[in-house]
KELOMAR-920613 format. One line per 10 residues: number of its first residue (from 1); their letters; for each residue z, x, y of C-alpha. Coordinates in nm, 4 decimals. Layout:
<rs>
NUM = A = Z:X:Y; ...
</rs>
This chain:
<rs>
1 = MSGTSEGPAP = 0.0000:0.0000:0.0000; -0.0634:0.1020:0.3541; 0.2024:0.0871:0.6207; 0.2774:-0.2307:0.8135; 0.1281:-0.3014:1.1568; 0.4705:-0.2746:1.3154; 0.6252:0.0553:1.4124; 0.8859:0.2117:1.1893; 1.2315:0.0680:1.2044; 1.5018:0.2968:1.3378
11 = APDRMGQTVT = 1.6935:0.4713:1.0584; 2.0573:0.5647:1.0893; 2.0924:0.9375:1.1636; 2.3504:1.1186:0.9475; 2.4566:1.3052:1.2601; 2.5429:0.9806:1.4399; 2.2010:0.9389:1.6044; 1.8809:0.7437:1.5290; 1.5763:0.9029:1.3701; 1.2558:0.7462:1.5056
21 = ERGAGPSPAP = 0.9447:0.9363:1.4100; 0.5920:0.8994:1.5412; 0.3230:0.7269:1.3312; 0.3297:0.3904:1.1589; 0.4325:0.5177:0.8187; 0.4411:0.2928:0.5120; 0.7044:0.0241:0.4803; 0.9318:0.0411:0.1802; 0.8161:-0.1686:-0.1094; 0.9306:-0.2002:-0.4688
31 = GGEGLPALAP = 0.8228:0.0664:-0.7187; 0.4947:0.2430:-0.6721; 0.3550:-0.0402:-0.4635; 0.5166:0.0991:-0.1539; 0.3465:0.4381:-0.1893; 0.0777:0.5419:0.0577; -0.2777:0.4713:-0.0460; -0.3254:0.7038:-0.3393; -0.5955:0.7220:-0.5979; -0.4869:0.5507:-0.9184
41 = AYRSAFTAAP = -0.4857:0.8807:-1.1037; -0.2505:1.0401:-0.8499; -0.0262:0.7355:-0.8471; -0.0052:0.7458:-1.2253; 0.0763:1.1185:-1.2196; 0.3479:1.0637:-0.9591; 0.5069:0.7879:-1.1614; 0.5062:0.9728:-1.4931; 0.5832:1.3228:-1.3614; 0.8793:1.5012:-1.5295
51 = LAMAVVAPDG = 0.9776:1.6362:-1.1865; 1.1962:1.3962:-0.9889; 1.0054:1.2988:-0.6725; 1.0091:1.0538:-0.3876; 0.7858:0.9858:-0.0898; 0.9854:0.9657:0.2320; 0.8541:0.8040:0.5449; 0.8812:0.9787:0.8832; 1.1809:0.7580:0.9572; 1.3712:0.9169:0.6665
61 = LVVGANATLA = 1.3592:0.6148:0.4320; 1.2357:0.6331:0.0750; 0.8941:0.4675:0.0386; 0.8749:0.5106:-0.3349; 1.0294:0.7174:-0.6131; 0.9465:0.7910:-0.9739; 1.1556:0.7100:-1.2762; 1.2616:1.0737:-1.3221; 1.4399:1.0713:-0.9872; 1.6019:0.7387:-1.0673
71 = RLLGETRADA = 1.7420:0.8735:-1.3940; 1.8587:1.1911:-1.2240; 2.0515:0.9886:-0.9675; 2.1894:0.7400:-1.2206; 1.9678:0.4431:-1.1280; 1.8090:0.2259:-1.3976; 1.4992:0.1358:-1.1905; 1.2891:0.3496:-0.9625; 1.2309:0.0676:-0.7137; 1.6074:0.0560:-0.6535
81 = LAGRVAADLV = 1.5668:0.3723:-0.4471; 1.3081:0.2265:-0.2120; 1.4359:0.1753:0.1391; 1.7328:0.4083:0.0843; 1.8063:0.6928:0.3254; 1.6656:0.9981:0.1491; 1.9133:1.2358:0.3067; 2.1986:1.0377:0.1530; 2.0520:1.0570:-0.1953; 2.0564:1.4367:-0.2044
91 = DLAADPRTWQ = 2.3296:1.5081:0.0518; 2.1061:1.6844:0.3059; 2.3474:1.6091:0.5904; 2.6300:1.8055:0.4284; 2.5899:2.0961:0.6696; 2.4307:2.1092:1.0170; 2.1800:2.3844:0.9429; 2.0237:2.2053:0.6455; 2.0220:1.8723:0.8314; 1.8459:2.0280:1.1314
101 = AYREVLRGRQ = 1.5852:2.1915:0.9083; 1.5219:1.8594:0.7318; 1.4619:1.6834:1.0615; 1.2174:1.9553:1.1633; 1.0183:1.8965:0.8436; 1.0151:1.5211:0.9076; 0.8747:1.5847:1.2563; 0.6082:1.8143:1.1177; 0.7504:2.1189:1.2957; 0.8521:2.3055:0.9797
111 = AVLRCTRRLK = 0.6417:2.3583:0.6701; 0.9037:2.3352:0.3971; 1.2736:2.3017:0.3267; 1.4380:2.4349:0.0141; 1.8075:2.4091:-0.0541; 2.0567:2.3768:-0.3380; 2.2890:2.0816:-0.3570; 2.5712:1.9744:-0.5843; 2.5262:1.6005:-0.6512; 2.7762:1.3541:-0.7879
121 = HPDGHSLWAQ = 2.6394:1.1382:-1.0716; 2.7656:0.7796:-1.0942; 2.9131:0.8466:-1.4387; 3.1454:1.1072:-1.2844; 2.9842:1.4385:-1.3731; 2.8275:1.6731:-1.1199; 2.4914:1.8394:-1.1292; 2.3240:2.1145:-0.9340; 1.9858:2.0273:-0.7831; 1.7133:2.2317:-0.6198
131 = VTVTPLTGGD = 1.5776:2.0123:-0.3364; 1.2344:2.0755:-0.1842; 1.0910:1.8829:0.1097; 0.7235:1.9324:0.2056; 0.4970:1.7349:0.4463; 0.2266:1.5160:0.3004; -0.1372:1.5699:0.3994; -0.2156:1.4517:0.7482; 0.1269:1.5108:0.8950; 0.1945:1.1396:0.9622
141 = QGVLLSVADI = 0.2284:1.0265:0.6036; 0.5892:1.1417:0.5692; 0.7163:1.4021:0.3273; 0.7406:1.4584:-0.0432; 1.0958:1.5039:-0.1712; 1.1251:1.6772:-0.5092; 1.4500:1.7359:-0.6934; 1.4912:1.9729:-0.9900; 1.8030:1.9714:-1.2043; 1.9152:2.3351:-1.2212
151 = SARRELQARL = 2.2583:2.2703:-1.3723; 2.1742:2.4593:-1.6912; 2.0481:2.7539:-1.4899; 2.3588:2.7532:-1.2710; 2.5819:2.7340:-1.5742; 2.3998:3.0279:-1.7288; 2.4325:3.2204:-1.4040; 2.8028:3.1411:-1.3901; 2.8504:3.2575:-1.7486; 2.6542:3.5739:-1.6818
161 = RHLQMHDPVT = 2.8576:3.6380:-1.3664; 3.1788:3.5859:-1.5613; 3.0637:3.8378:-1.8189; 2.9580:4.0743:-1.5436; 3.2841:4.0395:-1.3516; 3.5333:4.0416:-1.6417; 3.6463:4.3082:-1.8818; 3.5477:4.2265:-2.2429; 3.8583:4.3905:-2.3937; 4.1311:4.2273:-2.1850
171 = RLPNRSLFFE = 3.9307:3.9370:-2.0348; 4.0771:4.0300:-1.6996; 3.8702:4.0617:-1.3812; 3.7026:4.4006:-1.3711; 3.6672:4.6522:-1.0902; 3.3736:4.4698:-0.9262; 3.5512:4.1348:-0.9084; 3.8751:4.3025:-0.8005; 3.7075:4.4707:-0.5028; 3.5339:4.1450:-0.4152
181 = RLTNALETAL = 3.8659:3.9614:-0.4145; 4.0376:4.2422:-0.2244; 3.7686:4.2431:0.0440; 3.7895:3.8646:0.0762; 4.1685:3.8807:0.0968; 4.1540:4.1304:0.3832; 3.8918:3.9267:0.5682; 4.0867:3.6031:0.5191; 4.4077:3.7637:0.6405; 4.2329:3.8660:0.9617
191 = TTDAGTGRVG = 4.0575:3.5343:1.0295; 4.3328:3.2846:0.9563; 4.6816:3.2286:1.0887; 4.7942:3.0409:0.7788; 4.9194:3.3449:0.5855; 5.1320:3.6497:0.6543; 4.8412:3.8761:0.7429; 4.9650:4.1324:0.4890; 4.8448:4.2521:0.1517; 5.0185:4.4357:-0.1332
201 = LCYLDLDGFK = 4.8890:4.6326:-0.4283; 5.0373:4.7735:-0.7482; 4.8051:5.0309:-0.9042; 4.9219:5.1392:-1.2482; 4.8180:5.3784:-1.5194; 4.9566:5.3894:-1.8745; 5.1418:5.7116:-1.9566; 5.0114:5.8902:-2.2639; 4.7427:5.6351:-2.3485; 4.4873:5.9044:-2.4283
211 = AINDTLGHRV = 4.7105:6.0368:-2.7060; 4.7205:5.6888:-2.8632; 4.3426:5.6619:-2.8489; 4.2973:6.0106:-2.9936; 4.5459:5.9718:-3.2802; 4.5173:5.6032:-3.3770; 4.1613:5.5292:-3.2697; 3.9953:5.3178:-3.0045; 4.0410:4.9898:-3.1915; 4.4190:5.0257:-3.1738
221 = GDRLLAAVAE = 4.3838:5.1428:-2.8165; 4.1850:4.8311:-2.7255; 4.4425:4.6042:-2.8885; 4.7132:4.7806:-2.6898; 4.5198:4.7291:-2.3670; 4.4822:4.3579:-2.4441; 4.8552:4.3288:-2.5145; 4.9393:4.5095:-2.1912; 4.7074:4.2725:-2.0046; 4.8966:3.9726:-2.1454
231 = RLTRCADEAG = 5.2291:4.1108:-2.0235; 5.0884:4.1920:-1.6821; 4.9475:3.8411:-1.6524; 5.2846:3.6977:-1.7477; 5.4527:3.9106:-1.4801; 5.1998:3.7893:-1.2246; 5.2533:3.4259:-1.3205; 5.6293:3.4634:-1.2901; 5.5903:3.6402:-0.9556; 5.3699:3.3551:-0.8328
241 = FNRTGAPLVA = 5.6163:3.0834:-0.9323; 5.7143:2.8745:-0.6279; 5.4627:3.0688:-0.4205; 5.1152:2.9838:-0.2978; 4.9480:3.1772:-0.5783; 4.9998:3.4368:-0.8474; 4.8871:3.7971:-0.7923; 4.5435:3.8843:-0.9249; 4.5588:4.1079:-1.2337; 4.2542:4.3262:-1.3002
251 = RLGGDEFALL = 4.1565:4.6100:-1.5273; 3.9842:4.8759:-1.3212; 3.8748:5.0879:-1.6162; 4.0263:5.2967:-1.8929; 4.4018:5.2380:-1.8885; 4.4142:5.1570:-1.5169; 4.5245:4.8135:-1.3965; 4.5860:4.6599:-1.0553; 4.7897:4.3659:-0.9289; 4.6786:4.2312:-0.5927
261 = VENSTGTEQV = 4.9308:4.0359:-0.3844; 4.7638:3.8299:-0.1129; 4.9749:3.7219:0.1843; 5.2597:3.9461:0.0743; 5.5923:3.8956:0.2457; 5.6786:4.2641:0.2662; 5.7424:4.5813:0.0706; 6.0309:4.4286:-0.1226; 5.8096:4.1645:-0.2835; 5.5567:4.4174:-0.4129
271 = ADLAEAVLTA = 5.8311:4.6593:-0.5202; 5.9985:4.3774:-0.7181; 5.6665:4.3102:-0.8901; 5.6316:4.6798:-0.9819; 5.9864:4.6819:-1.1200; 5.9117:4.3696:-1.3240; 5.6007:4.5353:-1.4694; 5.7958:4.8451:-1.5746; 6.0577:4.6247:-1.7405; 5.7934:4.4158:-1.9183
281 = LQAPFDLSGQ = 5.6263:4.7237:-2.0644; 5.9502:4.8754:-2.1988; 5.9600:4.6568:-2.5088; 5.7592:4.8034:-2.8006; 5.4228:4.6525:-2.8934; 5.3633:4.5293:-3.2495; 4.9915:4.5630:-3.3220; 4.8928:4.4771:-3.6795; 5.1722:4.6798:-3.8308; 5.1591:4.9497:-3.5644
291 = RLSVSASIGV = 5.4708:4.9655:-3.3483; 5.3873:5.1397:-3.0240; 5.5845:5.2170:-2.7120; 5.4179:5.2774:-2.3786; 5.5259:5.3262:-2.0199; 5.3411:5.3166:-1.6916; 5.3317:5.4930:-1.3580; 5.2727:5.2669:-1.0589; 5.1607:5.3336:-0.7053; 5.2803:5.0656:-0.4615
301 = VERHAEGTTA = 5.1151:4.9984:-0.1238; 5.2012:4.7146:0.1158; 5.0734:4.6859:0.4696; 4.9155:4.4729:0.7417; 4.5555:4.3750:0.6711; 4.4587:4.4649:1.0261; 4.3187:4.8150:1.0369; 4.2982:4.8298:0.6565; 3.9850:4.8506:0.4434; 3.9497:4.7956:0.0713
311 = TGLMQAADTT = 3.8549:5.1613:0.0264; 4.1452:5.2836:0.2365; 4.3941:5.0667:0.0502; 4.2710:5.1921:-0.2871; 4.2822:5.5541:-0.1717; 4.6431:5.5082:-0.0645; 4.7258:5.3412:-0.3969; 4.5546:5.6163:-0.5947; 4.7454:5.8833:-0.4024; 5.0741:5.7036:-0.4622
321 = LYWAKADGKS = 4.9982:5.6673:-0.8328; 4.9446:6.0437:-0.8466; 5.2867:6.0925:-0.6842; 5.4462:5.8659:-0.9458; 5.2884:6.0775:-1.2209; 5.3961:6.4030:-1.0566; 5.7502:6.2751:-1.0021; 5.8036:6.2249:-1.3747; 5.6052:5.9165:-1.4852; 5.7497:5.5833:-1.6026
331 = RWTLFDPERN = 5.8322:5.4863:-1.2455; 5.6903:5.3258:-0.9343; 5.6480:5.5119:-0.6078; 5.6008:5.3624:-0.2633; 5.3321:5.4944:-0.0333; 5.4792:5.7362:0.2227; 5.2660:5.8023:0.5329; 5.4407:6.1355:0.6032; 5.3902:6.2605:0.2505; 5.0309:6.1493:0.2671
341 = AHRMTRQALV = 4.9831:6.3313:0.5973; 5.1106:6.6498:0.4302; 4.8648:6.5956:0.1451; 4.5826:6.5406:0.3904; 4.6786:6.8578:0.5738; 4.6824:7.0450:0.2443; 4.3371:6.9118:0.1619; 4.2123:7.0101:0.5063; 4.3407:7.3634:0.4494; 4.1770:7.3818:0.1070
351 = STLRPGIERE = 3.8412:7.2705:0.2448; 3.8501:7.5172:0.5347; 3.9977:7.8167:0.3515; 3.6795:7.9907:0.2419; 3.4934:7.9146:0.5674; 3.7980:8.0501:0.7522; 3.7705:8.3788:0.5625; 3.4022:8.3992:0.6501; 3.4774:8.3261:1.0178; 3.7548:8.5904:1.0182
361 = EFVLQYQPLV = 4.0234:8.3475:1.1318; 4.2942:8.5553:0.9606; 4.5033:8.8227:1.1275; 4.7515:9.0810:1.0030; 5.0983:9.1433:1.1348; 5.3118:9.4379:1.0290; 5.6827:9.4733:0.9583; 5.8390:9.8222:0.9567; 5.9866:9.9772:0.6425; 6.2693:10.1939:0.7743
371 = GMSDGQVRGV = 6.4419:10.4904:0.6127; 6.8081:10.3992:0.5610; 6.9258:10.7573:0.6115; 6.7680:10.8275:0.9518; 6.6331:10.4930:1.0825; 6.2789:10.6308:1.1088; 5.9776:10.4125:1.0311; 5.8351:10.5321:0.7010; 5.5754:10.2611:0.6512; 5.4802:9.9004:0.7241
381 = EALVRWDHPQ = 5.4153:9.5908:0.5185; 5.0953:9.4022:0.6066; 5.1585:9.0280:0.6310; 4.8685:8.7885:0.6679; 4.8604:8.4937:0.9094; 4.5958:8.2231:0.9490; 4.5020:8.1442:1.3079; 4.3739:7.7989:1.2143; 4.1594:7.6261:1.4810; 4.3318:7.2916:1.4152
391 = FGMLSPNRFV = 4.6843:7.3719:1.2934; 4.7561:7.6917:1.4862; 4.9165:8.0064:1.3445; 5.0097:7.9482:0.9800; 5.2461:8.1611:0.7719; 5.1461:8.2755:0.4206; 5.3510:8.0089:0.2407; 5.1140:7.7461:0.3883; 4.7953:7.8847:0.2358; 4.8409:8.1733:-0.0093
401 = GLAEEDGSIV = 4.9268:7.9387:-0.2954; 4.6157:7.7327:-0.2174; 4.4063:8.0472:-0.2107; 4.5389:8.1463:-0.5536; 4.4539:7.8010:-0.6911; 4.0908:7.7965:-0.5795; 4.0209:8.1679:-0.6234; 3.9659:8.2438:-0.2544; 4.2608:8.4838:-0.2789; 4.0093:8.7401:-0.4096
411 = PLGRWILRTA = 3.7932:8.7670:-0.0943; 4.1001:8.7128:0.1253; 4.2927:8.9870:-0.0556; 3.9967:9.2209:-0.0248; 3.9844:9.1570:0.3521; 4.3606:9.2165:0.3859; 4.3393:9.5410:0.1925; 4.0469:9.6744:0.3975; 4.1994:9.5725:0.7313; 4.5417:9.7179:0.6476
421 = CRQARRWQLD = 4.3988:10.0478:0.5243; 4.1773:10.0776:0.8317; 4.4790:10.0194:1.0581; 4.6966:10.2701:0.8714; 4.4226:10.5302:0.9056; 4.3966:10.4585:1.2802; 4.7703:10.5166:1.3247; 4.7357:10.8413:1.1342; 4.4509:10.9646:1.3545; 4.6336:10.8580:1.6717
431 = RPGEPPLFVS = 4.9425:11.0636:1.5737; 4.8178:11.4035:1.4554; 5.0961:11.6270:1.3375; 5.3343:11.3365:1.2745; 5.4261:11.2152:0.9252; 5.1706:10.9404:0.8440; 5.2806:10.5831:0.7730; 5.2093:10.4228:0.4410; 5.0969:10.0608:0.4350; 5.2193:9.8117:0.1767
441 = VNVAVRQVWD = 4.9879:9.5236:0.0774; 5.0749:9.2231:-0.1380; 4.8485:9.1616:-0.4372; 4.8225:8.8419:-0.6420; 4.7802:8.8679:-1.0168; 4.4603:8.6626:-0.9889; 4.3109:8.9469:-0.7860; 4.3605:9.1683:-1.0907; 4.2096:8.9138:-1.3314; 3.9213:8.7833:-1.1182
451 = SDLVADVARI = 3.8020:9.1054:-0.9586; 3.7828:9.4766:-1.0249; 4.0874:9.5691:-0.8184; 4.0672:9.9375:-0.9115; 3.7064:9.9601:-0.7886; 3.7919:9.7629:-0.4731; 4.0808:9.9938:-0.3877; 3.8788:10.3085:-0.4551; 3.5904:10.1851:-0.2397; 3.8139:10.0780:0.0500
461 = LAETGLAPEL = 4.0078:10.4046:0.0471; 3.6789:10.5927:0.0577; 3.5463:10.3723:0.3408; 3.8582:10.4061:0.5559; 3.9479:10.7650:0.4706; 4.3081:10.6696:0.3864; 4.4806:10.8873:0.1276; 4.5833:10.6977:-0.1907; 4.9490:10.7972:-0.1531; 4.9577:10.6112:0.1817
471 = LQLELTESAL = 4.8785:10.2792:0.0108; 5.1428:10.0745:-0.1649; 5.0520:9.7594:-0.3596; 5.3218:9.4930:-0.4078; 5.3301:9.2475:-0.6968; 5.6077:8.9989:-0.7683; 5.8473:9.0640:-1.0532; 5.7533:8.7414:-1.2326; 5.3860:8.8411:-1.2194; 5.4477:9.1839:-1.3711
481 = MGSAGRPIKA = 5.7156:9.1250:-1.6306; 5.5673:9.0330:-1.9635; 5.2142:9.1132:-1.8497; 4.9899:9.3051:-2.0800; 4.6289:9.4013:-2.1181; 4.4069:9.4119:-1.8124; 4.6735:9.3844:-1.5369; 4.8803:9.6715:-1.6758; 4.5712:9.8850:-1.7331; 4.4579:9.8226:-1.3764
491 = LQALSDMGVR = 4.7997:9.9119:-1.2349; 4.8101:10.2262:-1.4476; 4.4674:10.3296:-1.3191; 4.5791:10.2716:-0.9601; 4.8980:10.4708:-1.0191; 4.6949:10.7541:-1.1696; 4.4787:10.7428:-0.8556; 4.7934:10.8074:-0.6471; 4.8527:10.4533:-0.5192; 5.2163:10.3454:-0.5235
501 = IAIDDFGTGY = 5.3083:10.0252:-0.7093; 5.6049:9.8187:-0.5922; 5.7750:9.5168:-0.7455; 5.8455:9.2594:-0.4758; 6.1440:9.0176:-0.4751; 6.3101:9.2086:-0.7560; 6.6170:9.0391:-0.9021; 6.4817:8.6840:-0.8881; 6.2862:8.6940:-1.2146; 6.3353:8.8493:-1.5549
511 = SNLAYLSRLP = 6.4978:9.1720:-1.4236; 6.4101:9.3448:-1.7498; 6.4906:9.7012:-1.6526; 6.4137:9.8366:-2.0007; 6.0617:9.6933:-1.9766; 6.0418:9.8203:-1.6209; 6.0634:10.1787:-1.7404; 5.7302:10.1374:-1.9196; 5.5432:10.0055:-1.6137; 5.3573:10.2261:-1.3615
521 = VSVLKLDGSF = 5.6036:10.1267:-1.0865; 5.7445:10.3583:-0.8207; 5.9301:10.1191:-0.5876; 6.1679:9.8249:-0.6290; 6.2051:9.5804:-0.3402; 6.5346:9.3957:-0.3754; 6.5139:9.0267:-0.2888; 6.6778:8.9311:0.0393; 6.9074:8.6808:-0.1315; 7.1220:8.9723:-0.2495
531 = VRGFQYEDGA = 7.1411:9.1256:0.0955; 7.2574:8.7970:0.2487; 7.5758:8.8360:0.0454; 7.6665:9.1422:0.2547; 7.8497:8.9761:0.5467; 8.0634:9.2680:0.6692; 8.1007:9.3298:1.0401; 8.0860:9.6834:1.1705; 8.3941:9.8686:1.0571; 8.4730:9.6231:0.7796
541 = GAGAGAGPGT = 8.3753:9.6391:0.4178; 8.4937:9.7227:0.0744; 8.6521:10.0365:0.2111; 8.8442:9.8325:0.4714; 9.0498:9.6603:0.2093; 8.8619:9.3362:0.1910; 8.8516:9.1722:-0.1479; 8.6583:8.8867:-0.2970; 8.7753:8.5455:-0.1865; 8.9733:8.6780:0.1133
551 = GVPGDGGRAA = 8.8913:8.6757:0.4811; 8.8194:9.0033:0.6553; 9.0638:9.0810:0.9396; 8.8878:9.0592:1.2718; 8.5685:8.9196:1.1216; 8.5536:8.6256:1.3639; 8.5847:8.3725:1.0836; 8.2911:8.4991:0.8788; 8.2942:8.4292:0.5051; 8.4148:8.6949:0.2688
561 = PNAADEVIVE = 8.1483:8.9179:0.1109; 7.9970:8.8235:-0.2200; 8.1344:9.1028:-0.4339; 7.9161:9.0078:-0.7298; 7.5999:9.0621:-0.5222; 7.7241:9.4041:-0.4147; 7.8028:9.5074:-0.7705; 7.4626:9.3895:-0.8915; 7.2753:9.5633:-0.6097; 7.4692:9.8867:-0.6578
571 = AMVQLAHRLG = 7.4004:9.8838:-1.0307; 7.0287:9.8153:-0.9785; 7.0003:10.0928:-0.7195; 7.1735:10.3464:-0.9440; 6.9638:10.2510:-1.2460; 6.6419:10.2524:-1.0444; 6.7198:10.6026:-0.9213; 6.7898:10.7143:-1.2794; 6.4422:10.5839:-1.3654; 6.2895:10.7781:-1.0774
581 = LSVTAEGVET = 6.2231:10.4719:-0.8602; 6.2966:10.4286:-0.4901; 6.4574:10.1075:-0.3640; 6.3758:9.8956:-0.0597; 6.6140:9.6220:0.0528; 6.4502:9.3131:0.2041; 6.6080:9.0724:0.4511; 6.8302:9.3196:0.6391; 6.9532:9.1293:0.9447; 7.2761:9.2986:1.0581
591 = AAQAARLRRI = 7.3954:9.6518:1.1129; 7.6837:9.5864:0.8729; 7.4392:9.5005:0.5971; 7.2407:9.8139:0.6718; 7.5543:10.0287:0.6621; 7.6622:9.8939:0.3260; 7.3124:9.9318:0.1790; 7.3057:10.2876:0.3065; 7.6366:10.3607:0.1323; 7.5087:10.2025:-0.1890
601 = GCDTGQGWLY = 7.2055:10.4331:-0.1779; 6.9078:10.2167:-0.0801; 6.6164:10.4306:0.0333; 6.4454:10.1992:0.2821; 6.5208:9.8691:0.4498; 6.3110:9.5857:0.5885; 6.4200:9.2914:0.7991; 6.4775:9.1411:1.1410; 6.7439:9.4012:1.2210; 6.4601:9.6475:1.2654
611 = SRPVPPDRIT = 6.1709:9.4217:1.3680; 6.0063:9.0938:1.2965; 5.6413:9.1022:1.1804; 5.4427:9.2050:1.4881; 5.0808:9.2776:1.5849; 4.9576:9.6349:1.5285; 4.9847:9.7324:1.8975; 5.3605:9.6677:1.8854; 5.3900:9.9064:1.5917; 5.1936:10.1607:1.7961
621 = TLLTENAALL = 5.4433:10.1221:2.0812; 5.7341:10.1599:1.8398; 5.5873:10.4798:1.6987; 5.5174:10.6158:2.0466; 5.8767:10.5638:2.1549; 5.9816:10.7457:1.8347; 6.3159:10.5638:1.8374; 6.5360:10.5500:1.5323; 6.5853:10.1906:1.4152; 6.9478:10.2028:1.3085
</rs>
């Protein structure tokens, strides 16, 4: 049928307006009779098509529909749809953007509209529909509305997404879904005032899980993971009781799990959850006759969502989990910004250590080694400092350990050795006729293992012109005692070359003097902890009648000397001399200490009494003045 001679009747607009379109348009009529003039073959195809379709007039009313659409919408007859508002049938007015696009298609200003809608069937079930609206030929004949049931496809997509986003072993959300939920939680916390604006996270790792996998097999390991997941889920459900929602439990991979607390109320809430998890995992697991016990280490982070990213939160949690492991496992540890700042500083030093060596950011300071008998400077110890462009002047305890870990101690040690030998040779040339100073350089054991120390020393001595007997190499007692093989052979070769070998911080390690006699050592440096026990004032001491546990008359309230330290030091000095070794006392800070060490028989002393570590020009001044440092 063709349209009526009258203009189209106004149709109610879903946005509260009236849709009146140009053109006569066909009037609604029952069944296919109300369709625009179509060839019989096309009308027959429209009616019998398996695709649900309807012709919609420019006013938005259904002119005619086929039986497939009627069945899809729960109608028994196709003509029951005629005259109905098409937008209502497929819910096109549900959101403003779709409704505006639909109106543009009706007006002929847009070529096509495609959208997905969830429709409610009269029998109660829902279905997903793909709705397409396209203009009919001529532009004034209305539009063709087609509806495809995509419920099966959506269900398949949902099942595939579930498989993609869930762990097959524990059936928990996996890493992808966890990060999706975490990102959404942070965004929601920032865009709504309904919650607390905070988020909490427990990041846990099972202690010793790898051993279970390796000894009992992966099948037992998987069953254990599933059992752990059940207990974690139970903890989350209990934590969410009487709250807006339970924490999300996810398996991030391997034996790592996470519990996400949205809208957390503070650190205490997340800490209580971590404590509950530790308690839940304490009970043994019975797995098909296997009775297993497992513990966990947990990193706990709780903070405002503002200024926080998903990546930043996970980095903090991962760092805190590492702390929990390092602190002894089977515990939870709360994120500490100060501790993290120290870690970040450490990482910054590690990353800039080798470039710093290449840029020559390191400097040497020297501390005098003074003869106890006459107070004259016999030598100096070279002490490295790092003039860091960001952190300023750093002492060795900030970076030497890092350099030993990553191997950069080898090029750094080589630079220290060359610089110190060059400086010692310069002092020698500047003071002809005067007894030359020896220079003492600390050496790490890794320098012996990872480089040819003997060849390095020989080459540097040849380059600088310094005599071997003016170089002393210091190694710690713990590094030397018990060593064998290459380190001892290298030290023996250096000793044969004429280089002096000293044991630094002696008395703090094994103190195996019998073994010491078989090492190529010529100097013992007593650790400063022994010297600190010598607290005599000038004129007081063992010879002044002071005894252990008694105050010294006129000592100004100072503590009594540690007699045990004095006995130990005196015995070590006497035995060292019997073995042909000289002794240097470290940490000499007072004249009274120096006097007592002199009486005991120490050969040289080193400490703030004489001088702090200073730049080389200060040593030059000291040598020029030729003053005795008593």
